[in-house]
py3Dmol code that shows the C-alpha trace and the ligand (Angstrom):
import py3Dmol

protein = """\
ATOM      1  CA  MET A   1       0.000   0.000   0.000  1.00  0.00           C
ATOM      2  CA  THR A   2       1.620   3.273  -1.095  1.00  0.00           C
ATOM      3  CA  LEU A   3      -1.305   5.612  -0.620  1.00  0.00           C
ATOM      4  CA  ALA A   4       0.100   9.029   0.309  1.00  0.00           C
ATOM      5  CA  ALA A   5      -1.153  12.477   1.270  1.00  0.00           C
ATOM      6  CA  LEU A   6      -0.366  15.395  -1.053  1.00  0.00           C
ATOM      7  CA  GLY A   7       1.654  17.556   1.366  1.00  0.00           C
ATOM      8  CA  PRO A   8       4.639  15.263   2.003  1.00  0.00           C
ATOM      9  CA  VAL A   9       4.784  14.167  -1.656  1.00  0.00           C
ATOM     10  CA  LEU A  10       5.004  17.787  -2.867  1.00  0.00           C
ATOM     11  CA  ARG A  11       7.481  18.880  -0.193  1.00  0.00           C
ATOM     12  CA  ALA A  12       9.781  15.996  -1.184  1.00  0.00           C
ATOM     13  CA  ALA A  13       9.425  17.000  -4.854  1.00  0.00           C
ATOM     14  CA  ASN A  14      10.398  20.607  -4.048  1.00  0.00           C
ATOM     15  CA  ALA A  15      13.400  19.443  -2.034  1.00  0.00           C
ATOM     16  CA  GLU A  16      14.555  17.281  -4.955  1.00  0.00           C
ATOM     17  CA  GLY A  17      13.911  19.787  -7.786  1.00  0.00           C
ATOM     18  CA  ARG A  18      11.162  17.878  -9.544  1.00  0.00           C
ATOM     19  CA  ALA A  19       7.380  18.071  -9.833  1.00  0.00           C
ATOM     20  CA  VAL A  20       4.576  15.528  -9.611  1.00  0.00           C
ATOM     21  CA  GLY A  21       1.884  14.914 -12.219  1.00  0.00           C
ATOM     22  CA  GLY A  22      -1.700  15.562 -11.112  1.00  0.00           C
ATOM     23  CA  LEU A  23      -3.122  13.393 -13.864  1.00  0.00           C
ATOM     24  CA  VAL A  24      -6.791  13.799 -14.745  1.00  0.00           C
ATOM     25  CA  CYS A  25      -8.601  10.458 -14.562  1.00  0.00           C
ATOM     26  CA  LEU A  26     -11.877   9.687 -16.295  1.00  0.00           C
ATOM     27  CA  GLY A  27     -12.039   5.965 -15.629  1.00  0.00           C
ATOM     28  CA  TRP A  28     -10.267   2.721 -14.926  1.00  0.00           C
ATOM     29  CA  GLU A  29      -8.229   2.456 -18.131  1.00  0.00           C
ATOM     30  CA  ASP A  30      -6.507   5.828 -17.851  1.00  0.00           C
ATOM     31  CA  ALA A  31      -6.037   5.679 -14.052  1.00  0.00           C
ATOM     32  CA  ARG A  32      -4.454   2.216 -14.313  1.00  0.00           C
ATOM     33  CA  ALA A  33      -2.086   3.362 -17.068  1.00  0.00           C
ATOM     34  CA  TYR A  34      -1.029   6.402 -14.985  1.00  0.00           C
ATOM     35  CA  ALA A  35      -0.274   4.273 -11.917  1.00  0.00           C
ATOM     36  CA  HIS A  36       1.657   1.718 -13.973  1.00  0.00           C
ATOM     37  CA  ALA A  37       3.607   4.410 -15.859  1.00  0.00           C
ATOM     38  CA  ALA A  38       4.575   5.969 -12.521  1.00  0.00           C
ATOM     39  CA  GLN A  39       5.661   2.548 -11.273  1.00  0.00           C
ATOM     40  CA  THR A  40       7.787   1.971 -14.391  1.00  0.00           C
ATOM     41  CA  LEU A  41       9.494   5.369 -13.968  1.00  0.00           C
ATOM     42  CA  ASP A  42       9.708   4.975 -10.178  1.00  0.00           C
ATOM     43  CA  VAL A  43       8.091   8.372  -9.534  1.00  0.00           C
ATOM     44  CA  PRO A  44       5.049   9.395  -7.450  1.00  0.00           C
ATOM     45  CA  VAL A  45       1.746  10.201  -9.114  1.00  0.00           C
ATOM     46  CA  ILE A  46      -1.437  12.057  -8.177  1.00  0.00           C
ATOM     47  CA  LEU A  47      -4.631  10.443  -9.487  1.00  0.00           C
ATOM     48  CA  GLN A  48      -7.259  13.172  -9.751  1.00  0.00           C
ATOM     49  CA  ALA A  49     -11.032  13.008  -9.931  1.00  0.00           C
ATOM     50  CA  GLY A  50     -12.421  16.265 -11.285  1.00  0.00           C
ATOM     51  CA  PRO A  51     -16.017  17.397 -11.810  1.00  0.00           C
ATOM     52  CA  SER A  52     -16.681  15.568 -15.101  1.00  0.00           C
ATOM     53  CA  CYS A  53     -15.193  12.332 -13.753  1.00  0.00           C
ATOM     54  CA  ARG A  54     -17.459  12.613 -10.691  1.00  0.00           C
ATOM     55  CA  ASP A  55     -20.496  13.292 -12.885  1.00  0.00           C
ATOM     56  CA  HIS A  56     -19.836   9.988 -14.624  1.00  0.00           C
ATOM     57  CA  THR A  57     -18.788   7.749 -11.734  1.00  0.00           C
ATOM     58  CA  PRO A  58     -19.792   7.939  -8.050  1.00  0.00           C
ATOM     59  CA  LEU A  59     -17.096   9.246  -5.715  1.00  0.00           C
ATOM     60  CA  PRO A  60     -16.959   6.101  -3.507  1.00  0.00           C
ATOM     61  CA  VAL A  61     -16.197   4.033  -6.629  1.00  0.00           C
ATOM     62  CA  LEU A  62     -13.389   6.430  -7.577  1.00  0.00           C
ATOM     63  CA  GLY A  63     -11.957   6.433  -4.061  1.00  0.00           C
ATOM     64  CA  ALA A  64     -11.893   2.642  -3.982  1.00  0.00           C
ATOM     65  CA  MET A  65     -10.379   2.511  -7.484  1.00  0.00           C
ATOM     66  CA  PHE A  66      -7.529   4.897  -6.624  1.00  0.00           C
ATOM     67  CA  ARG A  67      -6.830   3.046  -3.380  1.00  0.00           C
ATOM     68  CA  SER A  68      -6.764  -0.277  -5.200  1.00  0.00           C
ATOM     69  CA  LEU A  69      -4.262   1.095  -7.737  1.00  0.00           C
ATOM     70  CA  ALA A  70      -2.110   2.467  -4.910  1.00  0.00           C
ATOM     71  CA  ALA A  71      -2.071  -0.983  -3.341  1.00  0.00           C
ATOM     72  CA  ASP A  72      -0.799  -2.418  -6.634  1.00  0.00           C
ATOM     73  CA  VAL A  73       2.368  -0.328  -7.046  1.00  0.00           C
ATOM     74  CA  ASP A  74       5.446   0.595  -5.004  1.00  0.00           C
ATOM     75  CA  VAL A  75       5.476   4.353  -5.723  1.00  0.00           C
ATOM     76  CA  ASP A  76       3.525   6.984  -3.788  1.00  0.00           C
ATOM     77  CA  VAL A  77      -0.019   7.460  -5.112  1.00  0.00           C
ATOM     78  CA  VAL A  78      -2.161  10.405  -3.980  1.00  0.00           C
ATOM     79  CA  ALA A  79      -5.943  10.000  -4.334  1.00  0.00           C
ATOM     80  CA  HIS A  80      -6.969  13.590  -5.009  1.00  0.00           C
ATOM     81  CA  LEU A  81     -10.291  15.385  -5.383  1.00  0.00           C
ATOM     82  CA  ASP A  82      -9.811  18.087  -8.052  1.00  0.00           C
ATOM     83  CA  HIS A  83     -11.960  21.251  -7.979  1.00  0.00           C
ATOM     84  CA  GLY A  84     -14.218  20.597  -5.007  1.00  0.00           C
ATOM     85  CA  TYR A  85     -16.577  23.572  -4.982  1.00  0.00           C
ATOM     86  CA  THR A  86     -18.285  23.066  -1.598  1.00  0.00           C
ATOM     87  CA  ALA A  87     -17.456  21.750   1.852  1.00  0.00           C
ATOM     88  CA  GLU A  88     -19.906  18.890   1.096  1.00  0.00           C
ATOM     89  CA  ASP A  89     -17.902  17.873  -2.018  1.00  0.00           C
ATOM     90  CA  CYS A  90     -14.778  17.794   0.129  1.00  0.00           C
ATOM     91  CA  ARG A  91     -16.406  15.908   3.028  1.00  0.00           C
ATOM     92  CA  ALA A  92     -17.722  13.291   0.596  1.00  0.00           C
ATOM     93  CA  ALA A  93     -14.190  12.764  -0.766  1.00  0.00           C
ATOM     94  CA  ILE A  94     -12.792  12.293   2.747  1.00  0.00           C
ATOM     95  CA  ASP A  95     -15.529   9.734   3.426  1.00  0.00           C
ATOM     96  CA  ALA A  96     -14.701   7.993   0.120  1.00  0.00           C
ATOM     97  CA  GLY A  97     -11.064   7.470   1.167  1.00  0.00           C
ATOM     98  CA  PHE A  98      -9.323  10.255  -0.773  1.00  0.00           C
ATOM     99  CA  THR A  99      -5.989  11.411   0.667  1.00  0.00           C
ATOM    100  CA  SER A 100      -6.148  14.953  -0.673  1.00  0.00           C
ATOM    101  CA  ILE A 101      -8.839  17.472  -1.527  1.00  0.00           C
ATOM    102  CA  MET A 102      -8.744  20.656  -3.550  1.00  0.00           C
ATOM    103  CA  PHE A 103     -11.157  23.382  -2.546  1.00  0.00           C
ATOM    104  CA  ASP A 104     -11.589  25.827  -5.432  1.00  0.00           C
ATOM    105  CA  GLY A 105     -12.604  29.150  -3.906  1.00  0.00           C
ATOM    106  CA  SER A 106     -10.880  31.077  -6.693  1.00  0.00           C
ATOM    107  CA  LYS A 107     -14.019  32.957  -7.714  1.00  0.00           C
ATOM    108  CA  LEU A 108     -14.654  34.220  -4.157  1.00  0.00           C
ATOM    109  CA  PRO A 109     -13.437  37.542  -2.740  1.00  0.00           C
ATOM    110  CA  LEU A 110     -10.040  37.053  -1.060  1.00  0.00           C
ATOM    111  CA  ALA A 111     -11.282  37.091   2.559  1.00  0.00           C
ATOM    112  CA  ASP A 112     -14.039  34.544   1.788  1.00  0.00           C
ATOM    113  CA  ASN A 113     -11.656  32.348  -0.181  1.00  0.00           C
ATOM    114  CA  ILE A 114      -9.234  32.339   2.776  1.00  0.00           C
ATOM    115  CA  ALA A 115     -11.955  31.676   5.378  1.00  0.00           C
ATOM    116  CA  GLN A 116     -13.676  28.864   3.461  1.00  0.00           C
ATOM    117  CA  THR A 117     -10.386  27.254   2.413  1.00  0.00           C
ATOM    118  CA  ARG A 118      -9.114  27.426   6.010  1.00  0.00           C
ATOM    119  CA  ALA A 119     -12.194  25.587   7.310  1.00  0.00           C
ATOM    120  CA  ILE A 120     -11.795  22.877   4.667  1.00  0.00           C
ATOM    121  CA  ALA A 121      -8.041  22.584   5.233  1.00  0.00           C
ATOM    122  CA  ASP A 122      -8.725  22.108   8.966  1.00  0.00           C
ATOM    123  CA  MET A 123     -11.294  19.415   8.113  1.00  0.00           C
ATOM    124  CA  ALA A 124      -8.747  17.679   5.847  1.00  0.00           C
ATOM    125  CA  HIS A 125      -5.979  17.821   8.443  1.00  0.00           C
ATOM    126  CA  ASP A 126      -8.301  16.484  11.157  1.00  0.00           C
ATOM    127  CA  ALA A 127      -8.863  13.510   8.843  1.00  0.00           C
ATOM    128  CA  GLY A 128      -5.097  13.090   8.329  1.00  0.00           C
ATOM    129  CA  ILE A 129      -5.145  14.162   4.685  1.00  0.00           C
ATOM    130  CA  SER A 130      -4.027  17.212   2.651  1.00  0.00           C
ATOM    131  CA  CYS A 131      -5.691  20.261   1.115  1.00  0.00           C
ATOM    132  CA  GLU A 132      -4.921  22.336  -2.011  1.00  0.00           C
ATOM    133  CA  GLY A 133      -6.385  25.833  -2.472  1.00  0.00           C
ATOM    134  CA  GLU A 134      -6.398  28.277  -5.376  1.00  0.00           C
ATOM    135  CA  ILE A 135      -5.663  31.991  -5.491  1.00  0.00           C
ATOM    136  CA  GLY A 136      -6.215  33.926  -8.734  1.00  0.00           C
ATOM    137  CA  PHE A 137      -8.392  32.363 -11.399  1.00  0.00           C
ATOM    138  CA  VAL A 138      -7.196  29.963 -14.102  1.00  0.00           C
ATOM    139  CA  GLY A 139      -9.416  30.467 -17.140  1.00  0.00           C
ATOM    140  CA  TYR A 140     -10.368  28.200 -20.036  1.00  0.00           C
ATOM    141  CA  ALA A 141      -8.958  28.105 -23.582  1.00  0.00           C
ATOM    142  CA  ALA A 142     -12.311  28.860 -25.224  1.00  0.00           C
ATOM    143  CA  GLY A 143     -14.122  30.238 -22.166  1.00  0.00           C
ATOM    144  CA  ALA A 144     -13.721  32.343 -19.032  1.00  0.00           C
ATOM    145  CA  GLU A 145     -10.659  34.592 -18.923  1.00  0.00           C
ATOM    146  CA  SER A 146      -7.911  34.156 -16.325  1.00  0.00           C
ATOM    147  CA  HIS A 147      -7.235  36.601 -13.504  1.00  0.00           C
ATOM    148  CA  GLY A 148      -3.528  36.388 -12.756  1.00  0.00           C
ATOM    149  CA  THR A 149      -2.515  35.731  -9.128  1.00  0.00           C
ATOM    150  CA  ASP A 150      -1.482  38.854  -7.250  1.00  0.00           C
ATOM    151  CA  PRO A 151       1.758  37.965  -5.396  1.00  0.00           C
ATOM    152  CA  GLU A 152       0.765  39.883  -2.262  1.00  0.00           C
ATOM    153  CA  GLU A 153      -2.618  38.150  -2.128  1.00  0.00           C
ATOM    154  CA  ALA A 154      -0.850  34.833  -2.651  1.00  0.00           C
ATOM    155  CA  ALA A 155       1.420  35.538   0.311  1.00  0.00           C
ATOM    156  CA  ARG A 156      -1.607  36.269   2.512  1.00  0.00           C
ATOM    157  CA  PHE A 157      -3.488  33.203   1.240  1.00  0.00           C
ATOM    158  CA  ALA A 158      -0.459  30.974   1.873  1.00  0.00           C
ATOM    159  CA  ALA A 159      -0.016  32.330   5.407  1.00  0.00           C
ATOM    160  CA  GLU A 160      -3.670  32.208   6.445  1.00  0.00           C
ATOM    161  CA  ALA A 161      -5.519  29.473   4.530  1.00  0.00           C
ATOM    162  CA  GLY A 162      -3.536  26.577   6.010  1.00  0.00           C
ATOM    163  CA  VAL A 163      -3.121  24.737   2.690  1.00  0.00           C
ATOM    164  CA  ASP A 164      -0.513  22.141   1.754  1.00  0.00           C
ATOM    165  CA  ALA A 165      -0.407  23.343  -1.858  1.00  0.00           C
ATOM    166  CA  MET A 166      -1.407  26.575  -3.593  1.00  0.00           C
ATOM    167  CA  ALA A 167      -2.682  26.704  -7.184  1.00  0.00           C
ATOM    168  CA  ILE A 168      -1.783  29.941  -8.972  1.00  0.00           C
ATOM    169  CA  SER A 169      -2.716  31.711 -12.188  1.00  0.00           C
ATOM    170  CA  VAL A 170       0.434  32.695 -14.065  1.00  0.00           C
ATOM    171  CA  GLY A 171      -0.447  32.437 -17.754  1.00  0.00           C
ATOM    172  CA  ASN A 172      -1.793  28.889 -17.450  1.00  0.00           C
ATOM    173  CA  VAL A 173      -5.166  28.086 -19.048  1.00  0.00           C
ATOM    174  CA  HIS A 174      -7.325  24.956 -18.801  1.00  0.00           C
ATOM    175  CA  LEU A 175      -8.138  22.840 -21.875  1.00  0.00           C
ATOM    176  CA  GLN A 176      -5.365  23.868 -24.301  1.00  0.00           C
ATOM    177  CA  THR A 177      -5.308  21.332 -27.137  1.00  0.00           C
ATOM    178  CA  GLY A 178      -1.964  22.536 -28.557  1.00  0.00           C
ATOM    179  CA  PRO A 179       1.178  24.383 -27.492  1.00  0.00           C
ATOM    180  CA  GLY A 180       0.422  27.563 -25.516  1.00  0.00           C
ATOM    181  CA  ALA A 181       2.380  30.760 -24.977  1.00  0.00           C
ATOM    182  CA  GLY A 182       4.114  29.453 -21.835  1.00  0.00           C
ATOM    183  CA  LEU A 183       3.983  30.663 -18.254  1.00  0.00           C
ATOM    184  CA  ASP A 184       4.926  34.016 -16.683  1.00  0.00           C
ATOM    185  CA  GLU A 185       8.157  33.068 -14.923  1.00  0.00           C
ATOM    186  CA  ALA A 186       8.646  36.530 -13.386  1.00  0.00           C
ATOM    187  CA  ARG A 187       5.275  36.280 -11.631  1.00  0.00           C
ATOM    188  CA  ILE A 188       6.081  32.750 -10.434  1.00  0.00           C
ATOM    189  CA  ALA A 189       9.388  34.019  -9.000  1.00  0.00           C
ATOM    190  CA  ASP A 190       7.592  36.907  -7.272  1.00  0.00           C
ATOM    191  CA  ILE A 191       5.099  34.499  -5.653  1.00  0.00           C
ATOM    192  CA  ALA A 192       7.811  31.971  -4.781  1.00  0.00           C
ATOM    193  CA  ALA A 193       9.812  34.660  -2.984  1.00  0.00           C
ATOM    194  CA  ARG A 194       6.932  35.262  -0.551  1.00  0.00           C
ATOM    195  CA  THR A 195       5.964  31.732   0.559  1.00  0.00           C
ATOM    196  CA  ASP A 196       7.308  28.232   0.972  1.00  0.00           C
ATOM    197  CA  VAL A 197       3.987  26.492   0.228  1.00  0.00           C
ATOM    198  CA  PRO A 198       4.419  24.174  -2.811  1.00  0.00           C
ATOM    199  CA  LEU A 199       2.856  25.707  -5.938  1.00  0.00           C
ATOM    200  CA  VAL A 200       0.463  24.066  -8.391  1.00  0.00           C
ATOM    201  CA  ILE A 201      -0.062  24.775 -12.084  1.00  0.00           C
ATOM    202  CA  HIS A 202      -3.512  23.852 -13.369  1.00  0.00           C
ATOM    203  CA  GLY A 203      -3.948  23.671 -17.140  1.00  0.00           C
ATOM    204  CA  GLY A 204      -0.625  21.866 -17.580  1.00  0.00           C
ATOM    205  CA  SER A 205      -1.463  20.727 -21.127  1.00  0.00           C
ATOM    206  CA  GLY A 206       0.113  23.146 -23.586  1.00  0.00           C
ATOM    207  CA  VAL A 207       2.926  24.157 -21.209  1.00  0.00           C
ATOM    208  CA  PRO A 208       6.106  23.303 -23.153  1.00  0.00           C
ATOM    209  CA  ASN A 209       7.976  20.302 -21.754  1.00  0.00           C
ATOM    210  CA  ALA A 210      11.182  22.309 -21.412  1.00  0.00           C
ATOM    211  CA  GLN A 211       9.396  24.912 -19.277  1.00  0.00           C
ATOM    212  CA  ARG A 212       7.789  22.219 -17.107  1.00  0.00           C
ATOM    213  CA  ALA A 213      11.220  20.716 -16.421  1.00  0.00           C
ATOM    214  CA  HIS A 214      12.839  24.119 -15.828  1.00  0.00           C
ATOM    215  CA  LEU A 215      10.158  25.207 -13.337  1.00  0.00           C
ATOM    216  CA  ALA A 216      10.226  21.838 -11.591  1.00  0.00           C
ATOM    217  CA  ARG A 217      13.991  22.115 -11.176  1.00  0.00           C
ATOM    218  CA  THR A 218      14.327  25.754 -10.213  1.00  0.00           C
ATOM    219  CA  THR A 219      11.101  26.891  -8.480  1.00  0.00           C
ATOM    220  CA  PRO A 220       8.646  25.630  -5.813  1.00  0.00           C
ATOM    221  CA  VAL A 221       6.212  24.568  -8.573  1.00  0.00           C
ATOM    222  CA  ALA A 222       5.659  20.996  -7.389  1.00  0.00           C
ATOM    223  CA  LYS A 223       2.475  19.847  -9.154  1.00  0.00           C
ATOM    224  CA  PHE A 224       1.335  20.153 -12.745  1.00  0.00           C
ATOM    225  CA  ASN A 225      -2.275  19.205 -13.447  1.00  0.00           C
ATOM    226  CA  ILE A 226      -2.371  17.536 -16.841  1.00  0.00           C
ATOM    227  CA  GLY A 227      -5.647  16.482 -18.438  1.00  0.00           C
ATOM    228  CA  THR A 228      -6.334  17.542 -22.003  1.00  0.00           C
ATOM    229  CA  GLU A 229      -3.194  16.079 -23.575  1.00  0.00           C
ATOM    230  CA  LEU A 230      -3.943  12.723 -21.923  1.00  0.00           C
ATOM    231  CA  ARG A 231      -7.623  12.829 -22.905  1.00  0.00           C
ATOM    232  CA  GLN A 232      -6.520  13.526 -26.496  1.00  0.00           C
ATOM    233  CA  ALA A 233      -4.234  10.480 -26.368  1.00  0.00           C
ATOM    234  CA  PHE A 234      -7.045   8.312 -25.008  1.00  0.00           C
ATOM    235  CA  GLY A 235      -9.522   9.564 -27.622  1.00  0.00           C
ATOM    236  CA  ALA A 236      -7.082   8.835 -30.447  1.00  0.00           C
ATOM    237  CA  ALA A 237      -6.269   5.369 -29.067  1.00  0.00           C
ATOM    238  CA  LEU A 238      -9.937   4.494 -28.635  1.00  0.00           C
ATOM    239  CA  ARG A 239     -10.833   5.682 -32.131  1.00  0.00           C
ATOM    240  CA  ALA A 240      -7.984   3.599 -33.597  1.00  0.00           C
ATOM    241  CA  ALA A 241      -9.015   0.559 -31.548  1.00  0.00           C
ATOM    242  CA  VAL A 242     -12.620   0.769 -32.747  1.00  0.00           C
ATOM    243  CA  ALA A 243     -11.580   1.323 -36.365  1.00  0.00           C
ATOM    244  CA  ALA A 244      -9.046  -1.524 -36.308  1.00  0.00           C
ATOM    245  CA  ASP A 245     -11.709  -4.235 -36.434  1.00  0.00           C
ATOM    246  CA  PRO A 246     -15.298  -3.408 -37.422  1.00  0.00           C
ATOM    247  CA  ASP A 247     -16.486  -6.830 -36.217  1.00  0.00           C
ATOM    248  CA  ARG A 248     -15.173  -6.428 -32.701  1.00  0.00           C
ATOM    249  CA  PHE A 249     -17.932  -5.494 -30.252  1.00  0.00           C
ATOM    250  CA  ASP A 250     -16.618  -6.492 -26.830  1.00  0.00           C
ATOM    251  CA  ARG A 251     -15.622  -3.350 -25.001  1.00  0.00           C
ATOM    252  CA  VAL A 252     -12.954  -5.002 -22.882  1.00  0.00           C
ATOM    253  CA  GLN A 253     -11.188  -6.178 -26.035  1.00  0.00           C
ATOM    254  CA  ILE A 254     -11.445  -2.696 -27.543  1.00  0.00           C
ATOM    255  CA  LEU A 255     -10.297  -0.892 -24.408  1.00  0.00           C
ATOM    256  CA  ARG A 256      -7.342  -3.255 -23.994  1.00  0.00           C
ATOM    257  CA  ASP A 257      -5.805  -1.561 -27.047  1.00  0.00           C
ATOM    258  CA  THR A 258      -5.768   1.795 -25.262  1.00  0.00           C
ATOM    259  CA  HIS A 259      -3.409   0.577 -22.538  1.00  0.00           C
ATOM    260  CA  GLU A 260      -0.098   0.843 -24.382  1.00  0.00           C
ATOM    261  CA  PRO A 261      -0.786   4.283 -25.941  1.00  0.00           C
ATOM    262  CA  MET A 262      -1.885   5.581 -22.517  1.00  0.00           C
ATOM    263  CA  MET A 263       1.249   4.160 -20.878  1.00  0.00           C
ATOM    264  CA  GLN A 264       3.307   6.055 -23.468  1.00  0.00           C
ATOM    265  CA  ALA A 265       1.347   9.309 -23.039  1.00  0.00           C
ATOM    266  CA  ALA A 266       1.555   9.156 -19.235  1.00  0.00           C
ATOM    267  CA  THR A 267       5.253   8.283 -19.361  1.00  0.00           C
ATOM    268  CA  ARG A 268       5.951  11.319 -21.583  1.00  0.00           C
ATOM    269  CA  ALA A 269       3.982  13.608 -19.237  1.00  0.00           C
ATOM    270  CA  LEU A 270       5.615  12.297 -16.050  1.00  0.00           C
ATOM    271  CA  LYS A 271       9.128  12.401 -17.569  1.00  0.00           C
ATOM    272  CA  SER A 272       8.681  16.080 -18.443  1.00  0.00           C
ATOM    273  CA  LEU A 273       8.357  16.891 -14.720  1.00  0.00           C
ATOM    274  CA  GLN A 274      11.555  15.271 -13.489  1.00  0.00           C
ATOM    275  CA  GLY A 275      13.606  18.506 -13.658  1.00  0.00           C
TER     276      GLY A 275
END
"""
ligand_1 = """\
10
13P
P -5.650 20.604 -18.720
O -6.782 19.708 -19.106
O -5.714 21.906 -19.434
O -4.327 19.937 -18.834
O -5.863 20.998 -17.184
C -6.043 20.016 -16.219
C -6.364 20.646 -14.918
O -5.902 21.707 -14.577
C -7.277 19.922 -14.021
O -7.496 20.640 -12.845
"""
view = py3Dmol.view(width=600, height=400)
view.addModel(protein, "pdb")
view.setStyle({"model": 0}, {"cartoon": {"style": "trace"}})
view.addModel(ligand_1, "xyz")
view.setStyle({"model": 1}, {"stick": {}})
view.zoomTo()
view.show()
């Protein structure tokens, strides 16, 4: 059993100049490939259940699935709730056996974001698990615009919200399907100079591999959330598997063909974070 909480995994990553993949899971096939890729590389991994994953599959099923995968490998596996929007979301994840919860109060005024995050971080710590918060707003490639993190607000959030990890908005955008413009390294340095809480980059797809490695090596950025590039790999693998044999109808046989491409995609993503 290598189930781990987020805090110690990220602090070790910062100390060693690397970052950990917060890999977006949508089901068994991708989550299994992520855990096995991490095992092959001998690196930790964060299996994340975000809102669309939870819409599709009940949280207790996801908690049990992540815990089962953790029991199967020798590397640290964090079972993480991504973008919990209410205390109830977060409580349900604790009850389902998750070892880390993210409370996303990024749309709230600063004082409310701090107060609500603090209460949820206390709840997480009482349960022996970790909590990630977000300051500044990370927008969407074809949707809501980002509001970059103000370094002074980040310093206050880090000091008062009691989180184990702090997600920041520094040029990152969710759902990029191709290479993006890269992150604002000056703003990251300004934030990093004011806190020692490990930093998280949401919207990791589209961040150039060289920049991921550089930030992992030289800054307290300790977690990159990566979803879209892995979902693209899964979609392509599934389409190819279906097209390969028009007579094949058994979904287990079809899905088996996604394993190797997902191992390769996860391996590429995790390697890019090793500094
Ligand atoms: P991408 O899908 O843009 O990689 O973002 C993932 C993410 O930030 C999940 O919280």
